TORVEX-838237 format. One record per residue (C-alpha): residue in one letter; x, y, z. Coordinates in Angstrom, 3 decimals, m for minus. Example, Ala and Ser with C-alpha at 12.3 -4.5 7.8 and 13.67 -1.06 7.14 Angstrom:
BEGIN
<'A'; <12.300; m4.500; 7.800>>
<'S'; <13.670; m1.060; 7.140>>
This chain:
BEGIN
<'X'; <34.546; 13.957; m34.672>>
<'X'; <31.533; 12.655; m36.467>>
<'X'; <29.552; 15.673; m36.284>>
<'X'; <32.643; 17.228; m37.671>>
<'X'; <33.242; 15.327; m41.029>>
<'X'; <29.333; 15.511; m41.300>>
<'X'; <29.677; 18.895; m41.160>>
<'X'; <32.085; 20.180; m43.558>>
<'X'; <31.021; 16.502; m46.273>>
<'X'; <28.461; 17.957; m48.342>>
<'X'; <31.044; 20.747; m48.864>>
<'X'; <33.100; 17.665; m51.312>>
<'X'; <30.243; 16.923; m53.387>>
<'X'; <31.606; 19.509; m56.283>>
<'X'; <34.625; 17.917; m56.210>>
<'X'; <34.320; 14.657; m57.283>>
<'X'; <36.604; 14.416; m60.342>>
<'X'; <39.228; 16.148; m58.335>>
<'X'; <38.800; 13.359; m55.147>>
<'X'; <38.696; 10.493; m57.920>>
<'X'; <42.258; 12.064; m59.146>>
<'X'; <43.620; 12.141; m54.842>>
<'X'; <42.186; 8.483; m54.294>>
<'X'; <43.990; 7.100; m57.232>>
<'X'; <46.726; 8.855; m55.499>>
<'X'; <45.967; 7.259; m51.637>>
<'X'; <45.910; 3.736; m53.609>>
<'X'; <49.092; 4.402; m55.214>>
<'X'; <50.962; 5.457; m52.379>>
<'X'; <48.982; 2.762; m50.223>>
<'X'; <49.965; 0.294; m52.690>>
<'X'; <53.935; 1.164; m52.842>>
<'X'; <53.773; 0.626; m49.208>>
<'X'; <52.568; m3.061; m49.632>>
<'X'; <54.362; m4.157; m52.656>>
<'X'; <58.447; m3.013; m50.998>>
<'X'; <56.990; m4.875; m47.982>>
<'X'; <56.339; m8.003; m50.244>>
<'X'; <59.261; m7.704; m52.701>>
<'X'; <62.157; m8.070; m49.494>>
<'X'; <60.233; m12.029; m49.884>>
<'X'; <61.696; m12.707; m53.581>>
<'X'; <64.366; m10.712; m53.033>>
<'X'; <66.078; m13.390; m50.539>>
<'X'; <63.878; m16.666; m51.000>>
<'X'; <65.087; m16.627; m55.403>>
<'X'; <67.815; m13.633; m55.133>>
<'X'; <70.161; m14.067; m51.981>>
<'X'; <68.871; m17.638; m51.812>>
<'X'; <68.383; m19.507; m54.959>>
<'X'; <70.508; m17.229; m57.162>>
<'X'; <68.053; m17.356; m59.032>>
<'X'; <69.527; m15.112; m62.496>>
<'X'; <66.223; m13.737; m63.461>>
<'X'; <64.753; m12.817; m60.261>>
<'X'; <68.478; m10.315; m60.008>>
<'X'; <66.613; m8.702; m62.588>>
<'X'; <63.595; m8.224; m62.206>>
<'X'; <63.735; m6.930; m58.394>>
<'X'; <64.804; m4.129; m59.577>>
<'X'; <62.505; m3.707; m62.717>>
<'X'; <60.000; m4.053; m59.711>>
<'X'; <61.232; m1.611; m56.600>>
<'X'; <61.618; 1.224; m59.745>>
<'X'; <57.834; 0.759; m60.543>>
<'X'; <56.831; 0.293; m56.140>>
<'X'; <58.321; 3.622; m55.510>>
<'X'; <57.297; 5.561; m59.057>>
<'X'; <54.018; 4.401; m58.126>>
<'X'; <54.805; 5.784; m53.961>>
<'X'; <55.666; 9.447; m55.433>>
<'X'; <54.310; 9.725; m58.185>>
<'X'; <50.859; 8.768; m56.115>>
<'X'; <52.066; 10.632; m53.433>>
<'X'; <52.543; 13.833; m55.916>>
<'X'; <48.777; 13.553; m57.123>>
<'X'; <47.447; 13.086; m53.603>>
<'X'; <48.911; 16.071; m52.058>>
<'X'; <47.894; 18.485; m54.821>>
<'X'; <44.217; 17.595; m55.299>>
<'X'; <44.155; 17.139; m51.322>>
<'X'; <45.504; 20.355; m51.106>>
<'X'; <43.368; 22.076; m53.698>>
<'X'; <39.972; 21.209; m52.443>>
<'X'; <41.070; 21.885; m49.155>>
<'X'; <42.315; 25.200; m49.996>>
<'X'; <38.867; 25.858; m51.860>>
<'X'; <36.299; 24.484; m49.360>>
<'X'; <38.222; 26.655; m46.763>>
<'X'; <37.742; 30.027; m49.044>>
<'X'; <34.488; 29.351; m48.997>>
<'X'; <33.850; 28.809; m45.365>>
<'X'; <35.836; 31.962; m44.344>>
<'X'; <33.572; 34.142; m47.214>>
<'X'; <31.078; 32.909; m45.580>>
<'X'; <32.207; 33.453; m41.804>>
<'X'; <32.185; 36.277; m43.141>>
<'X'; <29.239; 37.079; m44.428>>
<'X'; <27.081; 35.862; m41.519>>
<'X'; <29.101; 38.159; m38.800>>
<'X'; <28.436; 41.169; m41.489>>
<'X'; <23.977; 40.665; m40.758>>
<'X'; <25.017; 40.887; m37.027>>
<'X'; <23.759; 43.657; m35.113>>
<'X'; <26.152; 46.925; m34.599>>
<'X'; <25.782; 45.506; m30.691>>
<'X'; <27.487; 42.567; m31.745>>
<'X'; <30.513; 44.532; m32.523>>
<'X'; <30.753; 46.770; m30.224>>
<'X'; <30.698; 43.545; m27.168>>
<'X'; <33.010; 41.781; m29.900>>
<'X'; <36.862; 42.775; m30.087>>
<'X'; <38.072; 43.085; m33.704>>
<'X'; <40.874; 41.050; m32.669>>
<'X'; <38.375; 38.173; m31.404>>
<'X'; <36.562; 38.439; m34.654>>
<'X'; <39.740; 38.344; m37.077>>
<'X'; <41.135; 35.561; m35.066>>
<'X'; <38.137; 33.787; m35.596>>
<'X'; <38.137; 34.312; m39.394>>
<'X'; <42.583; 33.532; m40.513>>
<'X'; <43.013; 31.530; m37.075>>
<'X'; <40.580; 29.063; m36.473>>
<'X'; <39.338; 28.391; m40.153>>
<'X'; <43.583; 27.910; m40.770>>
<'X'; <43.254; 25.383; m38.159>>
<'X'; <40.461; 23.867; m40.051>>
<'X'; <42.283; 24.375; m43.628>>
<'X'; <44.488; 21.369; m42.452>>
<'X'; <41.706; 18.732; m41.508>>
<'X'; <39.468; 19.582; m44.582>>
<'X'; <42.463; 18.919; m46.896>>
<'X'; <46.121; 17.044; m45.863>>
<'X'; <44.471; 15.249; m42.076>>
<'X'; <41.470; 14.282; m44.009>>
<'X'; <43.309; 12.519; m46.813>>
<'X'; <46.626; 11.634; m45.036>>
<'X'; <44.093; 9.585; m42.893>>
<'X'; <42.497; 7.879; m45.644>>
<'X'; <45.772; 6.919; m47.087>>
<'X'; <47.583; 5.552; m43.873>>
<'X'; <44.564; 3.530; m43.384>>
<'X'; <44.262; 2.109; m46.754>>
<'X'; <48.361; 1.611; m46.275>>
<'X'; <47.559; m0.244; m43.065>>
<'X'; <45.127; m2.260; m44.624>>
<'X'; <47.463; m3.262; m47.495>>
<'X'; <50.308; m4.052; m44.647>>
<'X'; <48.123; m5.994; m43.146>>
<'X'; <47.342; m8.135; m46.431>>
<'X'; <51.202; m9.234; m46.355>>
<'X'; <51.230; m9.653; m43.471>>
<'X'; <48.449; m11.854; m43.090>>
<'X'; <50.243; m13.412; m46.493>>
<'X'; <52.671; m14.310; m45.023>>
<'X'; <52.147; m16.006; m42.127>>
<'X'; <49.013; m15.931; m40.372>>
<'X'; <50.015; m17.628; m37.453>>
<'X'; <52.755; m14.897; m36.588>>
<'X'; <50.200; m11.654; m37.430>>
<'X'; <48.068; m12.260; m34.536>>
<'X'; <51.290; m12.197; m32.010>>
<'X'; <52.178; m9.424; m33.982>>
<'X'; <49.232; m7.673; m34.570>>
<'X'; <47.377; m8.419; m30.646>>
<'X'; <48.954; m5.231; m29.498>>
<'X'; <47.360; m2.704; m32.010>>
<'X'; <43.936; m3.015; m29.863>>
<'X'; <45.822; m2.357; m26.530>>
<'X'; <46.639; 1.026; m27.872>>
<'X'; <43.184; 2.058; m28.589>>
<'X'; <42.942; 3.627; m25.189>>
<'X'; <45.729; 5.592; m23.888>>
<'X'; <46.043; 6.680; m27.525>>
<'X'; <41.732; 8.256; m27.386>>
<'X'; <42.465; 9.785; m23.683>>
<'X'; <45.169; 11.538; m25.215>>
<'X'; <43.273; 12.816; m28.141>>
<'X'; <40.846; 14.244; m25.837>>
<'X'; <43.043; 15.715; m24.117>>
<'X'; <44.679; 17.286; m27.344>>
<'X'; <41.294; 18.742; m27.922>>
<'X'; <41.080; 20.881; m24.901>>
<'X'; <44.655; 22.186; m25.014>>
<'X'; <43.693; 23.053; m28.329>>
<'X'; <40.645; 25.036; m28.246>>
<'X'; <42.789; 26.862; m25.009>>
<'X'; <45.899; 27.831; m27.271>>
<'X'; <43.180; 29.120; m29.557>>
<'X'; <41.622; 31.215; m26.883>>
<'X'; <44.663; 32.489; m26.211>>
<'X'; <45.738; 33.033; m29.987>>
<'X'; <42.919; 35.345; m30.484>>
<'X'; <44.145; 37.265; m26.873>>
<'X'; <47.251; 38.183; m28.621>>
<'X'; <45.696; 38.922; m32.605>>
<'X'; <43.321; 41.458; m30.080>>
<'X'; <45.521; 42.943; m28.222>>
<'X'; <47.766; 43.423; m31.515>>
<'X'; <45.113; 44.964; m32.588>>
<'X'; <43.843; 47.206; m29.932>>
<'X'; <48.298; 48.842; m29.770>>
<'X'; <48.532; 49.119; m33.656>>
<'X'; <45.211; 50.950; m33.572>>
<'X'; <46.154; 53.216; m30.988>>
<'X'; <49.730; 53.842; m31.483>>
<'X'; <49.661; 57.490; m31.363>>
<'X'; <47.905; 57.510; m27.754>>
<'X'; <50.805; 55.127; m26.596>>
<'X'; <53.394; 56.649; m27.406>>
<'X'; <51.839; 59.909; m27.031>>
<'X'; <51.694; 58.279; m23.395>>
<'X'; <55.105; 56.363; m23.508>>
<'X'; <53.459; 53.493; m22.399>>
<'X'; <55.458; 51.166; m25.250>>
<'X'; <57.052; 48.651; m21.827>>
<'X'; <53.727; 48.588; m20.325>>
<'X'; <51.533; 47.722; m23.310>>
<'X'; <54.973; 44.651; m24.242>>
<'X'; <54.248; 44.018; m21.266>>
<'X'; <51.056; 42.866; m21.328>>
<'X'; <51.619; 41.174; m25.178>>
<'X'; <54.607; 39.288; m23.451>>
<'X'; <52.108; 37.977; m20.834>>
<'X'; <50.155; 36.635; m22.812>>
<'X'; <52.663; 35.090; m24.919>>
<'X'; <53.868; 33.367; m22.529>>
<'X'; <51.035; 32.007; m21.574>>
<'X'; <50.685; 31.050; m25.735>>
<'X'; <53.444; 29.193; m25.355>>
<'X'; <52.938; 27.385; m22.106>>
<'X'; <49.855; 25.741; m23.526>>
<'X'; <51.591; 24.784; m26.756>>
<'X'; <54.217; 23.146; m24.398>>
<'X'; <51.773; 21.085; m22.814>>
<'X'; <50.036; 20.360; m26.419>>
<'X'; <53.480; 18.433; m28.037>>
<'X'; <54.297; 17.573; m24.857>>
<'X'; <50.356; 15.599; m24.643>>
<'X'; <50.537; 14.967; m29.376>>
<'X'; <54.469; 13.466; m28.692>>
<'X'; <53.343; 11.139; m25.954>>
<'X'; <51.752; 8.748; m29.321>>
<'X'; <54.896; 7.929; m30.107>>
<'X'; <57.340; 6.485; m27.689>>
<'X'; <53.206; 4.734; m26.542>>
<'X'; <53.596; 3.282; m30.392>>
<'X'; <57.205; 2.873; m30.170>>
<'X'; <56.936; 0.785; m27.185>>
<'X'; <54.127; m1.270; m27.997>>
<'X'; <55.416; m2.240; m31.280>>
<'X'; <58.918; m3.472; m30.224>>
<'X'; <56.417; m5.561; m27.881>>
<'X'; <55.148; m7.424; m30.608>>
<'X'; <58.733; m7.285; m32.779>>
<'X'; <60.143; m9.126; m29.743>>
<'X'; <57.452; m11.857; m29.425>>
<'X'; <56.803; m11.906; m33.525>>
<'X'; <61.072; m12.475; m33.247>>
<'X'; <61.058; m15.284; m31.045>>
<'X'; <58.348; m17.792; m32.618>>
<'X'; <58.907; m16.614; m36.615>>
<'X'; <62.666; m17.124; m35.800>>
<'X'; <62.862; m20.451; m34.024>>
<'X'; <60.104; m21.432; m37.571>>
<'X'; <62.958; m20.472; m39.463>>
<'X'; <64.890; m22.888; m37.778>>
<'X'; <62.800; m25.362; m37.581>>
<'X'; <62.608; m25.227; m41.426>>
<'X'; <58.822; m24.512; m41.497>>
<'X'; <59.287; m21.161; m43.089>>
<'X'; <61.199; m19.657; m45.369>>
<'X'; <63.678; m16.699; m44.525>>
<'X'; <62.598; m14.145; m47.199>>
<'X'; <58.673; m15.294; m45.997>>
<'X'; <60.309; m14.195; m42.577>>
<'X'; <61.942; m11.013; m43.693>>
<'X'; <59.139; m10.137; m45.585>>
<'X'; <56.523; m10.290; m42.655>>
<'X'; <59.103; m8.470; m40.422>>
<'X'; <59.348; m5.499; m43.084>>
<'X'; <55.085; m5.429; m43.610>>
<'X'; <55.445; m5.113; m39.534>>
<'X'; <57.633; m2.547; m38.938>>
<'X'; <56.417; m0.592; m41.760>>
<'X'; <52.640; m1.166; m40.510>>
<'X'; <53.855; 0.429; m37.112>>
<'X'; <54.626; 3.887; m38.876>>
<'X'; <51.137; 4.314; m40.390>>
<'X'; <49.514; 3.129; m37.166>>
<'X'; <51.762; 6.249; m35.632>>
<'X'; <50.435; 9.084; m38.544>>
<'X'; <47.641; 8.475; m38.190>>
<'X'; <47.563; 8.678; m34.321>>
<'X'; <49.084; 11.656; m34.620>>
<'X'; <47.001; 12.917; m37.531>>
<'X'; <43.473; 12.239; m34.912>>
<'X'; <45.511; 14.039; m32.611>>
<'X'; <46.077; 17.524; m35.102>>
<'X'; <42.204; 16.703; m35.552>>
<'X'; <41.178; 17.647; m32.427>>
<'X'; <42.880; 20.641; m33.586>>
<'X'; <40.950; 21.636; m35.892>>
<'X'; <37.020; 20.082; m33.879>>
<'X'; <38.314; 22.594; m31.366>>
<'X'; <38.568; 25.153; m33.431>>
<'X'; <35.175; 24.371; m35.686>>
<'X'; <33.386; 24.801; m32.329>>
<'X'; <34.717; 27.681; m31.417>>
<'X'; <33.179; 28.800; m35.183>>
<'X'; <30.105; 27.068; m34.670>>
<'X'; <29.991; 29.464; m31.709>>
<'X'; <29.185; 32.401; m33.696>>
<'X'; <26.968; 31.071; m36.080>>
<'X'; <25.141; 30.629; m33.534>>
<'X'; <24.554; 34.451; m32.366>>
<'X'; <21.286; 35.521; m34.947>>
<'X'; <20.817; 39.199; m35.585>>
<'X'; <17.570; 40.767; m33.714>>
<'X'; <17.631; 43.590; m35.900>>
<'X'; <15.772; 42.188; m39.123>>
<'X'; <15.080; 43.925; m42.420>>
<'X'; <11.011; 45.146; m43.194>>
<'X'; <9.755; 44.569; m46.871>>
<'X'; <8.726; 47.372; m47.634>>
<'X'; <10.913; 50.618; m49.771>>
<'X'; <11.761; 53.429; m48.479>>
<'X'; <8.662; 56.872; m49.604>>
<'X'; <10.292; 58.107; m52.582>>
<'X'; <9.976; 60.828; m50.708>>
<'X'; <9.942; 61.474; m47.134>>
<'X'; <8.399; 64.259; m46.367>>
<'X'; <8.483; 63.417; m42.264>>
<'X'; <10.054; 61.317; m39.492>>
<'X'; <7.594; 61.361; m36.598>>
<'X'; <9.013; 59.806; m33.212>>
<'X'; <6.264; 58.777; m31.017>>
<'X'; <6.771; 57.960; m27.569>>
<'X'; <9.864; 56.333; m28.279>>
<'X'; <12.270; 54.591; m25.930>>
<'X'; <15.508; 52.898; m26.024>>
<'X'; <17.264; 50.070; m23.534>>
<'X'; <20.716; 48.871; m23.510>>
<'X'; <19.873; 45.925; m21.753>>
<'X'; <19.146; 47.446; m18.232>>
<'X'; <19.942; 50.769; m18.995>>
<'X'; <17.410; 53.571; m20.481>>
<'X'; <18.954; 55.632; m22.916>>
<'X'; <16.257; 57.525; m24.373>>
<'X'; <12.655; 57.568; m22.905>>
<'X'; <8.927; 59.308; m23.735>>
<'X'; <11.146; 61.070; m27.496>>
<'X'; <7.995; 62.885; m29.240>>
<'X'; <9.925; 64.767; m32.127>>
<'X'; <8.914; 65.023; m35.502>>
<'X'; <11.072; 66.309; m38.432>>
<'X'; <9.978; 67.848; m41.831>>
<'X'; <11.512; 67.763; m45.370>>
<'X'; <13.758; 70.597; m45.717>>
<'X'; <14.718; 71.241; m42.190>>
<'X'; <17.931; 71.469; m40.300>>
<'X'; <16.916; 69.678; m36.600>>
<'X'; <20.219; 70.205; m34.403>>
<'X'; <20.594; 67.781; m31.440>>
<'X'; <22.189; 69.468; m28.194>>
<'X'; <22.585; 68.749; m24.935>>
<'X'; <25.309; 66.898; m22.274>>
<'X'; <27.710; 64.079; m23.322>>
<'X'; <25.067; 61.032; m22.781>>
<'X'; <21.766; 62.405; m23.318>>
<'X'; <20.722; 60.615; m25.701>>
<'X'; <21.725; 62.072; m28.923>>
<'X'; <23.790; 59.690; m30.600>>
<'X'; <21.349; 57.398; m29.672>>
<'X'; <18.533; 58.718; m31.925>>
<'X'; <20.749; 58.623; m34.362>>
<'X'; <21.095; 54.998; m33.972>>
<'X'; <17.343; 54.394; m34.220>>
<'X'; <16.969; 56.411; m37.477>>
<'X'; <19.769; 54.799; m38.930>>
<'X'; <18.291; 51.065; m37.428>>
<'X'; <21.888; 50.484; m35.503>>
<'X'; <19.189; 49.961; m33.176>>
<'X'; <15.232; 49.252; m32.318>>
<'X'; <13.314; 51.503; m30.223>>
<'X'; <12.431; 48.682; m27.081>>
<'X'; <9.223; 51.117; m26.990>>
<'X'; <7.064; 53.105; m29.670>>
<'X'; <7.370; 54.203; m33.333>>
<'X'; <9.377; 56.358; m35.471>>
<'X'; <7.317; 56.582; m38.772>>
<'X'; <8.683; 57.836; m42.134>>
<'X'; <6.019; 59.317; m43.709>>
<'X'; <3.834; 56.826; m42.272>>
<'X'; <5.188; 54.288; m42.833>>
<'X'; <6.867; 52.493; m39.250>>
<'X'; <10.880; 52.202; m39.783>>
<'X'; <10.778; 49.196; m38.840>>
<'X'; <8.968; 47.828; m42.037>>
<'X'; <11.028; 49.407; m44.197>>
<'X'; <14.125; 47.376; m45.813>>
<'X'; <16.964; 48.345; m44.287>>
<'X'; <19.437; 48.242; m47.253>>
<'X'; <17.040; 50.217; m49.114>>
<'X'; <17.092; 53.140; m46.021>>
<'X'; <20.429; 53.442; m45.061>>
<'X'; <20.914; 53.797; m48.470>>
<'X'; <19.032; 56.881; m48.472>>
<'X'; <20.582; 58.124; m45.474>>
<'X'; <24.044; 59.651; m45.290>>
<'X'; <26.655; 60.134; m42.195>>
<'X'; <29.266; 62.217; m40.907>>
<'X'; <30.110; 61.301; m37.704>>
<'X'; <33.130; 62.994; m34.619>>
<'X'; <35.356; 59.757; m36.021>>
<'X'; <36.194; 59.996; m39.820>>
<'X'; <36.293; 56.067; m41.786>>
<'X'; <39.164; 56.997; m44.613>>
<'X'; <39.924; 53.775; m46.340>>
<'X'; <43.422; 52.650; m47.764>>
<'X'; <42.155; 53.670; m51.201>>
<'X'; <41.613; 55.828; m53.601>>
<'X'; <40.197; 59.626; m52.688>>
<'X'; <37.494; 58.851; m55.744>>
<'X'; <37.191; 55.671; m54.043>>
<'X'; <36.382; 56.506; m50.487>>
<'X'; <34.463; 59.936; m52.256>>
<'X'; <31.917; 56.926; m53.907>>
<'X'; <32.016; 53.745; m51.423>>
<'X'; <29.301; 51.792; m51.526>>
<'X'; <28.469; 53.735; m54.625>>
<'X'; <29.532; 53.409; m58.625>>
<'X'; <32.082; 55.452; m59.253>>
<'X'; <31.369; 58.656; m61.594>>
<'X'; <33.754; 61.125; m61.798>>
<'X'; <32.552; 64.158; m62.710>>
<'X'; <30.039; 63.489; m58.789>>
<'X'; <32.714; 62.887; m57.026>>
<'X'; <34.171; 65.922; m57.938>>
<'X'; <31.030; 67.998; m57.670>>
<'X'; <31.369; 65.995; m54.239>>
<'X'; <34.203; 67.635; m53.114>>
<'X'; <33.666; 70.873; m54.283>>
<'X'; <30.960; 70.930; m52.075>>
<'X'; <32.683; 69.863; m49.040>>
<'X'; <35.828; 72.937; m49.661>>
<'X'; <37.817; 69.592; m50.674>>
<'X'; <38.781; 70.182; m53.938>>
<'X'; <41.030; 72.662; m54.149>>
<'X'; <43.524; 70.534; m51.574>>
<'X'; <42.769; 67.120; m53.553>>
<'X'; <43.788; 68.101; m57.251>>
<'X'; <47.340; 69.299; m55.904>>
<'X'; <47.733; 66.198; m54.937>>
<'X'; <49.982; 63.986; m56.696>>
<'X'; <47.509; 62.042; m58.745>>
<'X'; <44.234; 64.662; m57.808>>
<'X'; <41.299; 62.109; m57.201>>
<'X'; <43.262; 59.235; m57.642>>
<'X'; <45.627; 59.340; m55.063>>
<'X'; <45.483; 56.633; m52.544>>
<'X'; <45.078; 57.694; m49.101>>
<'X'; <47.031; 55.439; m46.186>>
<'X'; <45.065; 53.419; m43.623>>
<'X'; <43.058; 56.095; m41.522>>
<'X'; <43.545; 59.014; m43.987>>
<'X'; <47.413; 59.288; m42.070>>
<'X'; <48.299; 61.245; m44.937>>
<'X'; <46.054; 63.824; m44.803>>
<'X'; <45.320; 66.992; m42.414>>
<'X'; <42.410; 66.038; m39.297>>
<'X'; <40.306; 68.904; m41.538>>
<'X'; <40.798; 67.459; m44.218>>
<'X'; <39.478; 63.759; m43.602>>
<'X'; <36.815; 65.164; m41.834>>
<'X'; <36.167; 67.446; m45.712>>
<'X'; <36.803; 63.824; m47.277>>
<'X'; <34.012; 62.827; m45.334>>
<'X'; <31.056; 65.052; m46.296>>
<'X'; <32.211; 64.960; m49.514>>
<'X'; <31.676; 60.535; m48.974>>
<'X'; <27.591; 61.779; m47.831>>
<'X'; <26.964; 64.408; m50.566>>
<'X'; <28.016; 62.047; m52.834>>
<'X'; <24.874; 59.661; m51.941>>
<'X'; <22.755; 62.321; m52.687>>
<'X'; <20.422; 61.472; m49.895>>
<'X'; <17.145; 62.438; m48.629>>
<'X'; <18.355; 62.085; m45.148>>
<'X'; <21.349; 63.758; m44.024>>
<'X'; <23.370; 63.469; m39.980>>
<'X'; <26.103; 65.599; m38.796>>
<'X'; <27.965; 64.006; m36.034>>
<'X'; <29.998; 67.723; m35.154>>
<'X'; <30.513; 67.407; m38.920>>
<'X'; <32.880; 70.283; m38.600>>
<'X'; <34.783; 69.308; m35.192>>
<'X'; <38.424; 69.123; m36.969>>
<'X'; <37.677; 72.282; m39.404>>
<'X'; <39.624; 75.433; m38.676>>
<'X'; <36.948; 78.699; m38.413>>
<'X'; <37.092; 79.619; m42.032>>
<'X'; <36.342; 76.329; m43.329>>
<'X'; <33.828; 75.469; m40.695>>
<'X'; <32.214; 78.254; m41.942>>
<'X'; <32.315; 77.654; m45.479>>
<'X'; <31.289; 73.877; m44.793>>
<'X'; <28.256; 75.361; m42.237>>
<'X'; <27.026; 77.349; m45.614>>
<'X'; <27.491; 74.512; m47.632>>
<'X'; <25.413; 72.158; m45.297>>
<'X'; <22.182; 74.931; m45.492>>
<'X'; <22.278; 74.910; m49.325>>
<'X'; <22.430; 70.674; m49.056>>
<'X'; <19.500; 70.882; m46.578>>
<'X'; <16.836; 72.413; m48.023>>
<'X'; <15.353; 69.114; m50.087>>
<'X'; <15.854; 66.611; m47.595>>
<'X'; <15.730; 66.109; m43.549>>
<'X'; <19.121; 67.102; m41.710>>
<'X'; <19.917; 66.244; m38.252>>
<'X'; <23.104; 68.009; m36.548>>
<'X'; <24.195; 66.530; m33.916>>
<'X'; <25.993; 69.908; m32.288>>
<'X'; <28.339; 70.788; m28.568>>
<'X'; <29.926; 73.948; m30.188>>
<'X'; <26.050; 76.342; m30.664>>
<'X'; <27.471; 78.530; m33.075>>
<'X'; <27.298; 75.737; m36.120>>
<'X'; <23.063; 74.899; m34.901>>
<'X'; <22.658; 78.978; m35.427>>
<'X'; <20.423; 78.718; m38.870>>
<'X'; <18.646; 75.418; m37.167>>
<'X'; <14.991; 75.100; m38.285>>
<'X'; <14.613; 73.403; m35.076>>
<'X'; <16.970; 72.747; m32.095>>
<'X'; <16.201; 69.583; m29.633>>
<'X'; <17.631; 69.835; m25.875>>
<'X'; <18.035; 66.241; m24.312>>
<'X'; <18.998; 66.016; m20.288>>
<'X'; <19.399; 62.593; m19.278>>
<'X'; <17.469; 61.060; m22.307>>
<'X'; <14.706; 63.097; m22.611>>
<'X'; <13.553; 66.150; m24.843>>
<'X'; <13.081; 68.943; m22.265>>
<'X'; <12.791; 71.680; m25.182>>
<'X'; <12.069; 71.963; m28.009>>
<'X'; <12.032; 75.104; m30.981>>
<'X'; <14.521; 77.463; m32.913>>
<'X'; <16.841; 79.118; m30.723>>
<'X'; <15.808; 82.323; m30.304>>
<'X'; <12.756; 80.505; m28.503>>
<'X'; <14.910; 78.073; m25.970>>
<'X'; <17.110; 81.434; m25.343>>
<'X'; <13.706; 83.097; m24.039>>
<'X'; <12.437; 79.122; m22.433>>
<'X'; <13.978; 76.553; m21.453>>
<'X'; <16.068; 77.083; m18.725>>
<'X'; <18.316; 74.169; m19.865>>
<'X'; <19.089; 75.472; m23.618>>
<'X'; <20.262; 79.085; m21.496>>
<'X'; <22.579; 76.807; m19.648>>
<'X'; <24.343; 74.858; m22.657>>
<'X'; <24.867; 78.843; m24.023>>
<'X'; <25.678; 80.768; m21.475>>
<'X'; <28.667; 77.295; m20.370>>
<'X'; <29.562; 77.739; m24.498>>
<'X'; <29.732; 81.625; m23.835>>
<'X'; <32.304; 80.814; m20.940>>
């Protein structure tokens, strides 16, 4: 717990005035509780026993003042602590996502998206109540306990000993319960992450689920996760709520001792009835904040467990580090020199030697798993070479600033990414939106004809994943996005795969036109789309076995001949 508070303490330095107001509210609540206990003495001794007429009017006024101070104090405390807590969590959530976005693509491929969502939402929500209401609640209850102990000791130090002696006895069982709560909270958050991951998987793959009528199968999987989540949470409730009977039992023992001993003092005339009742009121009121404090302590274990889960994400550091140099103003060539790429123990690429020059369209062909996409991943620096070098002109790729590199590369993949935003925003994604440039890019991608007929033209909002577009339309929006950047390097991974024959022919012509002033890599499974390629690299089991024009490969490369024959069966 010490490390938890130490970690979040620096965040509070920007809220000094709000903390001051929150403390005033907390003091108001604590003082009000102590004041209520103290008022019992004059109410009984001076009003009911001594029949003091003046005190009859003073006590109700004091009661109103104390209750008002307590109510207003609680309002002030809750408002300012909530403001502080929510703002700190906003910053923490921003910081966590910022860190996650710096991590390598390899991290995202190994981590389930739902798990990351759970970290950013569920785990941080657990921390939110800790850094706002629970910390403030802890301070308030501690101050209330101190104030009430003050009243108890003031009324009778001797009785206070018997009334408070049981408090240290509660420390050990409460500590054991807190440790158990932490373990259960960690398990609960892990299972909440599983639920979020599974829901994310269901909603992202709902078409395949419905197409295969596997709704029941997925529901059964979800029910298992949900049942385990329920079981853990019930254990947490059972553990957490043990605090109440424990404190009630110890409190009852203390109260019984005080009643027996204090009652005898009242009978002997050594203590007034008002003093005794004020003491009893303070004692009974004292056990309520002690119970609340122990409950808060248990709940804090949940926040600590969430914090530890978040720290595991911060411990992961990116391995693909940016260089300091800008990409050459004009990339004349990209050269692969003895390049090798390993994914852990699997060798994806080996002995890669290839040069692509300005104005060239280089096609990459081969069976699935041959290494074509791996080569593209190296150019974008999703991964770094295990051996060898990639040179942009004469500059090593690792020395180039990653942001500048990717600003000069456009990629169109088989999987089309459409955001829930306007057509224009999708086309200009990552760049400043220019209406004329958007329209020009759409025209180049043979997409403007259908976009202009939409309800709001280029400002029509697209559904998530572009579900209000056909597959071919989505592909053309993606091509328009790639062209909008006017990149030095264009990468097309089956960019025409979702198009009909007529559109494919048109887009192929567009690609030929836009390739003239840049370096273009085309991954193709349909060999008909790369007839005009300046250079074709044939991949097999992670190696380039042949390089040349289509005519050269048909004459001299058995692997390309095999691929060609398969394509024409």
